[in-house]
C-alpha positions as CSV (number, residue, x, y, z in Angstrom):
1,M,-191.5,-34.5,74.9
2,P,-191.5,-35.6,71.4
3,Q,-194.2,-35.9,68.9
4,P,-195.5,-39.4,67.8
5,K,-194.8,-39.7,64.1
6,R,-197.3,-39.8,61.8
7,G,-198.0,-41.8,58.7
8,R,-199.1,-45.9,58.0
9,P,-199.3,-47.9,61.1
10,R,-196.4,-49.8,61.7
11,A,-197.9,-52.9,61.0
12,F,-198.7,-51.9,57.4
13,D,-197.1,-55.2,55.1
14,R,-196.5,-53.8,51.5
15,D,-196.3,-57.6,50.0
16,Q,-199.6,-58.2,51.8
17,A,-201.0,-54.9,50.5
18,L,-200.2,-55.5,47.0
19,L,-201.4,-58.9,46.9
20,D,-204.9,-57.7,48.6
21,A,-204.8,-55.3,45.8
22,A,-203.7,-57.5,43.0
23,R,-206.9,-60.0,44.1
24,L,-209.3,-57.2,44.0
25,F,-207.9,-56.2,40.6
26,W,-208.3,-60.0,39.5
27,R,-211.6,-60.0,40.2
28,R,-213.4,-57.0,39.1
29,G,-210.8,-55.3,37.1
30,Y,-209.0,-52.3,36.7
31,S,-212.1,-50.2,36.1
32,G,-214.6,-52.0,38.2
33,T,-212.0,-51.6,41.7
34,S,-212.4,-48.2,43.2
35,T,-210.0,-46.2,45.6
36,R,-212.9,-47.0,48.0
37,D,-212.7,-51.0,47.4
38,L,-208.9,-50.9,47.9
39,T,-208.9,-48.6,51.1
40,A,-211.3,-51.2,52.7
41,Q,-209.5,-54.5,51.9
42,L,-206.2,-53.2,52.9
43,G,-207.3,-51.5,55.9
44,L,-205.8,-48.1,54.4
45,S,-206.9,-44.5,54.9
46,T,-207.0,-43.2,51.7
47,S,-204.3,-40.7,52.0
48,S,-202.1,-43.6,53.8
49,L,-203.2,-45.6,50.5
50,Y,-202.1,-42.2,48.6
51,G,-198.6,-42.4,50.5
52,A,-197.9,-45.7,50.3
53,F,-198.3,-46.3,46.5
54,G,-198.9,-42.9,45.1
55,S,-202.4,-43.5,43.2
56,K,-204.5,-46.3,41.8
57,A,-202.8,-46.8,38.4
58,E,-199.4,-46.7,40.7
59,L,-200.9,-49.6,42.6
60,F,-201.7,-51.8,39.7
61,E,-198.8,-51.2,38.1
62,A,-197.0,-52.0,41.3
63,A,-198.9,-55.1,41.5
64,V,-198.5,-56.3,37.8
65,R,-194.8,-55.8,38.0
66,T,-194.7,-57.8,40.9
67,Y,-196.5,-60.8,39.7
68,A,-195.2,-61.0,36.4
69,E,-191.7,-61.0,37.3
70,R,-192.4,-64.5,38.7
71,Y,-193.1,-65.3,35.0
72,R,-189.5,-63.5,33.6
73,E,-187.7,-65.7,36.5
74,I,-189.0,-69.2,35.0
75,Y,-188.1,-68.5,31.5
76,E,-185.0,-67.3,32.8
77,Q,-184.5,-70.5,34.7
78,A,-185.9,-72.6,31.8
79,V,-183.9,-71.5,29.4
80,A,-181.0,-72.4,31.7
81,A,-181.2,-75.9,31.5
82,P,-179.0,-78.1,29.5
83,D,-181.2,-79.6,27.1
84,F,-184.3,-78.4,24.8
85,R,-186.7,-81.1,26.5
86,T,-185.8,-80.0,29.8
87,V,-186.4,-75.9,28.6
88,V,-189.6,-76.4,27.4
89,E,-190.6,-78.6,30.4
90,R,-189.9,-75.9,33.0
91,V,-191.6,-73.3,30.9
92,L,-194.5,-74.9,31.0
93,I,-194.8,-76.9,34.1
94,D,-193.5,-74.1,36.2
95,S,-195.7,-71.5,34.9
96,V,-198.6,-73.9,35.9
97,H,-197.3,-74.1,39.4
98,E,-196.9,-70.7,39.6
99,F,-201.0,-70.1,37.9
100,T,-202.4,-72.4,40.5
101,R,-200.4,-70.8,43.4
102,P,-202.5,-70.8,46.5
103,D,-205.1,-67.7,46.6
104,D,-203.2,-66.4,49.9
105,E,-199.8,-66.2,47.7
106,H,-200.7,-65.5,44.4
107,P,-204.2,-63.5,43.0
108,G,-204.0,-65.4,39.9
109,C,-202.6,-64.5,36.8
110,L,-202.9,-60.7,36.1
111,L,-201.3,-60.9,32.5
112,S,-204.3,-62.4,31.0
113,S,-207.0,-61.2,33.6
114,A,-209.5,-58.8,32.6
115,A,-207.7,-56.6,34.9
116,M,-205.4,-55.7,32.4
117,A,-207.6,-55.5,29.1
118,D,-209.3,-52.4,30.9
119,S,-206.4,-50.7,32.1
120,T,-206.5,-48.6,29.4
121,S,-205.1,-45.6,31.5
122,T,-201.9,-47.1,32.9
123,L,-200.1,-46.9,29.9
124,D,-196.9,-47.8,31.6
125,T,-198.5,-50.8,32.4
126,S,-199.3,-51.6,28.8
127,A,-195.7,-51.3,27.8
128,Y,-194.3,-52.9,30.7
129,F,-196.3,-56.0,29.7
130,A,-195.3,-55.6,26.1
131,E,-191.6,-55.8,26.8
132,L,-192.1,-58.2,29.6
133,Q,-193.9,-60.8,26.7
134,G,-190.8,-59.9,24.2
135,H,-188.2,-60.0,26.4
136,N,-189.8,-64.1,27.7
137,E,-190.2,-64.8,23.9
138,R,-186.4,-63.6,22.6
139,M,-185.2,-65.8,25.2
140,L,-187.1,-69.0,24.4
141,R,-185.9,-68.5,20.5
142,E,-182.4,-67.7,21.5
143,R,-182.4,-70.8,23.2
144,I,-184.4,-72.9,20.3
145,E,-181.8,-71.4,17.9
146,Q,-178.7,-72.9,20.2
147,A,-180.6,-76.2,20.0
148,L,-180.5,-75.7,16.3
149,R,-177.2,-75.4,16.3
150,E,-176.6,-78.0,19.1
151,G,-178.6,-80.6,16.7
152,E,-181.3,-81.2,19.0
153,L,-183.9,-80.0,16.5
154,S,-183.9,-81.1,12.8
155,A,-182.0,-78.8,10.9
156,N,-185.7,-77.8,9.0
157,T,-187.4,-76.8,12.6
158,D,-188.7,-72.7,12.1
159,A,-187.6,-71.4,15.5
160,S,-190.3,-68.6,15.1
161,I,-192.8,-71.1,14.9
162,L,-192.0,-73.2,17.4
163,T,-191.5,-70.4,19.8
164,G,-194.9,-69.2,19.0
165,L,-196.4,-72.6,19.4
166,I,-195.0,-72.8,23.0
167,Q,-196.3,-69.3,24.1
168,S,-199.8,-70.1,22.3
169,I,-200.0,-73.1,24.8
170,W,-198.5,-70.7,27.9
171,H,-201.1,-68.2,27.5
172,G,-203.5,-70.9,27.1
173,L,-203.0,-72.5,30.4
174,S,-202.9,-68.9,31.9
175,A,-206.5,-67.8,30.7
176,R,-207.7,-71.4,31.6
177,A,-206.0,-70.8,34.9
178,N,-208.0,-67.6,35.5
179,L,-211.4,-69.6,34.4
180,G,-211.0,-72.0,37.4
181,A,-209.4,-74.9,35.5
182,D,-207.5,-76.8,38.6
183,R,-203.5,-77.9,38.7
184,A,-204.1,-81.2,38.0
185,D,-206.0,-80.0,34.9
186,L,-203.6,-77.5,33.6
187,L,-200.3,-80.1,34.5
188,A,-201.7,-82.8,31.7
189,T,-202.7,-80.1,29.3
190,A,-199.1,-78.7,29.7
191,R,-197.2,-82.2,29.5
192,L,-199.5,-83.6,26.7
193,G,-198.1,-80.2,24.8
194,H,-194.9,-80.6,26.0
195,A,-194.8,-84.3,24.2
196,L,-196.0,-83.1,21.4
197,I,-193.6,-80.4,21.1
198,C,-191.1,-82.5,22.6
199,G,-191.6,-86.0,20.9
200,G,-190.8,-85.4,17.4
201,A,-189.2,-82.5,15.1
202,G,-190.2,-79.2,15.8
203,P,-192.7,-77.4,13.4
204,S,-191.1,-76.7,9.8
205,R,-190.3,-73.7,7.8
């Protein structure tokens, strides 16, 4: 008789495992989450955990990348909007909806959590985070410069300052979501930020 294959059970769900691991990292931080915690939460043996993800650090990196890519997509869709008001609205409003997705779909914003702050051993994750932020900011700035060329913004608007303002609001919304602010509160803040930015000329040079 052929011998049964060994390895992870057929019921293993990688996406669910990443979500469960991300929840632990979000709540306890990177250093505060042990391999034993992860195996208990994911229902895997240590060998299966290593077989699936390589190591705790690699699992953390996979979780960060999985959920961070959603923010890249938000920015990419936002800057494709036909007018600047919609660009700002989509960056802020769509991000709030992502920050506050139900717990069974999203772990919380890992990018502004304590997990990132104490993950000094995962240099690839830190580099990826910096690359992601830089990518999103460049896309946004280029779209603002386009709005300037097309006359949507006053000629004396400083694209760098306006980009920084929008990004500062975005990071503030993310941090407040991690502190437990509810969706309605965050949406109200995002809409006020949108109104203040788009209600008049952008920040001047």
